[in-house]
VOKE-73780 format. One record per residue (C-alpha): x, y, z. Coordinates in pm, whole numbers, plus 50000, padded with zeros to 5 digits. Layout:
N
XYZ;...
END
This chain:
82
535999143166001;534639145465679;535159186365688;539039177465743;538469153065430;537269179065239;539869205065336;542179183865253;541219171064897;540769205964837;544499216764959;545729185764731;543859197364430;545029234464447;548739223464559;548739203464202;547159228364005;550069252964160;552309225464052;551259225963732;551809262563686;555019261263803;556259238763562;554479259063290;555979288263438;559379272563432;559079261963067;558159290162944;561299310363105;563749276262967;562409290062621;562859323862711;566429315562778;567129296562465;566139325862282;568069348562481;570979330662451;570629322962041;570449362162023;573489368462221;575089342662004;574229358961677;575339388761804;579149380461927;579369360461609;579379394361403;581719411061634;585369411861678;587279417361967;590109442761953;593159441762240;595409468862099;593449501762151;593749519062522;590919535962599;591259567462799;588049583263040;587369611862855;587249595962534;583539594462362;582439561762182;582699579161866;586509592661939;587139551562018;585189544861701;587489566261474;590399551661646;589179520961528;588379524161216;591469540061142;593579507861274;591349490061047;591219506460800;595289517760767;597159486460930;595329462960854;594189468960536;590159462760622;587789477660439;584909498360685;581399508860562;579269528260738;
END
């Protein structure tokens, strides 16, 4: 009976240690999530969405960039810097 009580005590201590580790990792994950959301918000804050430009399948990123810059400069009269 003493051995069973000792084993239960060890298991309960181990369970508490594991709970502590889980809480620690959950806290770290929550902080990382908050940082990720902050960075994501900052990234979006400095961008604009344009819905009037149609993309072609064969069009490269740079082709789309040139078209977008042209629309911003000519139609919207917005200055663009490299």
